[in-house]
N, C-alpha and C positions, 0 to 999 in steps of 0.2 A: 502472397503467402503471409501467414501470421506468425509472429515470434512472441513468446510470452515467458514470464518469470513469475514465481509465486514465493511469497514469504508466509509460511504457515506458523501458527501459534505465536504471532507477534504480541508482545505484552502491552497492548494499548487497546482501549475500547473502540469498537467499530464506529461508534458515533463521532468520536474525536478524529479518527483517521479519515472518515468520509468527508469532513469539512475541507481537508487538504486535497483529497482525491478529486473533488469537484472542480478544483482550480485547473487541473491539467488535462482533463478529459477533452479530446478533440484537438489538442495542440500538437505542433511538431515536437519531435523528441528533444531536439536541442533547446527549443523554447521552454518546454516543460522542465528540463533540468535547470534552466536559469530561474524559472519561477520558484522551484522548490529550494534552490540554494539560498534564496533570500527570505524564506518564510521562517518565523521564529518557533513554530510548533514542533514538538517532538516527533509527530507523525510525518513531518516533511522529511526528516532524516531517513526514516524507514522507507518511505515511498521513493526517495532518491536512490537508495541502494537497490530497490527492486527494479526501478527504471534502468539503472546502469547495468543490472544483470540481464534485462531483456535486450538491451543494446548489444551486450557481449554475446548473447545467444544468437542474435541476428548476424553479427560478424562471424561467429563460428560456423553458422549454417550458410555462409557466403551469400548474404543479401546483396542484390544487385547495386543498390545505392543507399548507403546508410544515412545520407543527408535528407532523403525523402521519406523517412519513416514518420508515421503519425501515431499518436496514442489513441487508439480506437476504443479501448475499453479499459476502465479501471474499476475493479470490484473490491469492495471491502466487506467480507462476510464475517459473521460472528463465529468464533471458535468456542472451544470448551471453557467453562468458567471454573476458576479455582475458588472454592468456598472456604471462607475462614469464619470463625465464631468470635463474637465480641461479647464480653459480659455486660449484662444490663441489670436493672434494679430487680429486687425480690428473687434473685437466683435464676432469672431467665437469661436468654442469650439472643443476640441478633446475628443474622448472617451478613457477612461482607462478601460481595461478589467481585472477584478480581477478573475482569473480562479479558479475553484474548481475541485476536482477529486473524483472518486469512486474507492477505493482500495479494491480488492478482493484477498484473499489468500486461496488456496485449498491444503489440505494435504491429502495424501493417504498412506496406509500401503503397504510396499514393501514385496513381497513374495520371 
């Protein structure tokens, strides 16, 4: 059975969050938490919260053995962009895109 958690509209670009997500894909849940705890990136804090939430969901849904859960899927998809304008030369403007992400972590029990 799969247990998952989602953080939608996270204020981090998907490209930056994917670098951290690649570190924990396929690892045990406890090992993934240890890896994220010692990463200096801001995205590691967000992924750590989502992973803890997925573990809590597994506990709430009475997973048979919480120690045997594995991170089978970590997806970081792009969310909507906040567009801001910045003044440029000769009365023009440039668009600043403040990107958001949808972070999804899926845990599954290993047989």
